[in-house]
Each structure stands twice: as structure tokens, then as C-alpha cells.
C-alpha positions in Angstrom: 88.3 138.4 53.3 89.7 137.3 56.7 89.5 133.7 57.9 89.2 132.6 61.4 91.3 129.6 62.3 90.5 127.3 65.2 93.9 126.3 66.7 94.0 123.8 69.6 97.2 123.6 71.4 97.9 120.2 72.8 100.8 119.9 75.3 102.4 116.4 75.1 104.9 116.1 77.9 105.7 114.6 81.3 102.6 114.0 83.4 102.9 115.3 87.1 102.2 112.8 89.6 101.1 113.3 93.4 103.6 112.4 96.1 103.5 112.6 99.8 106.5 113.2 101.9 106.4 112.1 105.6 109.1 113.8 107.8 109.8 112.1 111.1 111.0 114.1 114.4 114.0 112.8 116.4 111.5 110.6 118.4 110.4 108.8 115.3 106.9 110.2 115.2 105.6 111.9 112.0 106.2 115.7 112.4 105.2 117.0 108.9 103.4 115.7 106.0 104.0 117.4 102.7 101.9 116.9 99.4 104.0 117.5 96.2 103.8 116.9 92.5 106.8 115.6 90.3 107.4 114.1 87.0 109.1 111.1 88.3 109.7 108.9 91.3 113.4 109.9 91.3 112.6 113.6 91.3 110.2 113.2 94.2 112.8 111.3 96.3 115.5 113.8 95.5 113.1 116.7 96.5 112.0 114.9 99.6 115.8 114.1 100.7 116.6 117.8 100.1 113.4 119.0 102.1 114.0 116.5 105.0 117.7 117.5 105.4 119.1 115.3 108.1 115.6 114.1 109.4 114.4 110.6 108.3 111.6 110.6 105.8 109.3 108.4 103.7 108.0 109.1 100.0 104.7 107.8 99.1 102.9 107.6 95.5 99.4 106.7 96.1 99.5 103.6 98.5 103.1 102.6 97.6 106.0 103.6 99.7 109.0 104.4 97.4 111.4 105.5 100.1 112.6 103.6 102.1 111.6 100.4 100.4 109.8 97.9 102.8 108.0 94.7 102.7 104.6 94.8 104.0 102.2 92.3 105.4 98.8 91.7 103.8 96.1 94.2 104.6 94.2 91.4 106.3 97.0 90.5 108.4 97.3 94.2 109.5 93.7 94.6 110.2 93.5 91.4 112.4 96.3 92.4 114.8 95.2 93.9 118.2 95.6 97.7 118.8 98.6 97.8 121.2 101.4 96.0 119.4 104.6 97.4 118.0 103.7 97.2 114.2 103.4 100.4 112.2 100.0 100.9 110.8 98.7 103.6 108.2 96.0 106.0 109.7 94.0 108.5 107.9 92.8 111.8 109.4 90.0 113.9 108.2 89.8 117.5 109.7 86.4 119.2 109.4 84.8 122.4 109.9 81.5 123.9 109.1 82.9 126.7 107.3 85.9 125.1 105.4 86.5 122.1 103.0 87.7 119.0 104.9 91.5 118.4 105.1 92.8 114.8 104.6 96.1 113.6 106.1 97.8 110.1 106.5 100.5 108.9 108.8 102.3 105.7 109.7 102.0 105.3 113.3 102.2 102.3 116.1 99.2 102.9 118.3 95.7 104.4 118.3 96.9 106.7 121.1 99.7 108.0 118.9 97.1 108.6 116.2 95.0 110.6 118.7 98.0 112.7 119.7 98.9 113.2 115.9 95.2 114.3 115.2 95.4 116.9 118.1 98.7 118.2 116.7 97.0 118.5 113.3 94.1 120.5 114.9 96.5 122.9 116.6 98.3 123.5 113.2 95.0 124.1 111.4 93.0 126.2 113.9 90.3 126.7 111.3 89.3 123.0 111.7 87.1 122.0 114.6 87.1 118.3 114.6 89.1 115.2 113.5 88.1 111.7 112.4 90.9 109.0 112.7 90.6 106.1 110.4 92.5 102.8 110.2 91.5 101.1 106.8 87.6 101.3 106.7 87.3 101.5 110.4 86.6 104.8 112.3 88.9 104.5 115.3 88.0 107.8 117.2 86.6 111.4 116.8 88.8 114.2 118.4 
């Protein structure tokens, strides 16, 4: 008589976390955003450093910037500032198309105009997408 055993394999090991690398061009603008998964902050920073080469870069885990470390003002302070000052803000970009799933990107930029230019560059890199929404916090800034 043959017995059937129900074996369940459970993997217990390191959990992969999602990271974002932001690589900056010579002019200081974000030129590339890379999404990546790693088992630790150290591994993510090491990979970003190798990926960026001599370019400056940032490493983010969720909403926390890991590299380089920085002191941030409160969200209320950032949201209350006028749109033309020299402080960096976090912008979110949603690229859309009637035939494809939306693509989401984020970039730290100084002005709404830089965000608009960045959205246009994203659309050029993703020709299958037909439009972009630019968000700063919970506010829709512009559609491109």
C-alpha cells in the first residue's frame, strides 16, 4: 500500500526589500531611476555605487533616503513653500496609456518646470505611454 505525503516546503531566509536608485547627470538633474530588490541597506548602497560609477546618486527605501543621509524639513514646511524656491522637492510621475498598465516614477527636483521637463523625458523613454501626471505630495501639479 502506497501513502501520499503532503510536504510543504517553507523557505526561511532573508527578505528582499525594494529600493530605488536615483542617478544624477552632470548638471545635477535626475537622469535615471532604477528599481531594485536587495536583502539589506548595505547591499543596496553597494550595488547603487557600482551602478552609478562616478555619477552622484541617491538610494531610497520607501520614503527614507539612505544615501546620502540628509536632514529633511517637515512635510508641512515643504508643502507651504512657494513653487520657485531653491529647495528640492519630491515629485511623483504617473505615465499612462490606454493599452498599458501605468508606470510610476519619483524624482527629487527643485522646480515644477524641472518636473515638467523630467516628465517629457520619461515619455520619450517610454514611447508606448501617451500622457504623464506630475504630483507633489497629494497635489496634481500638471499633466503632460
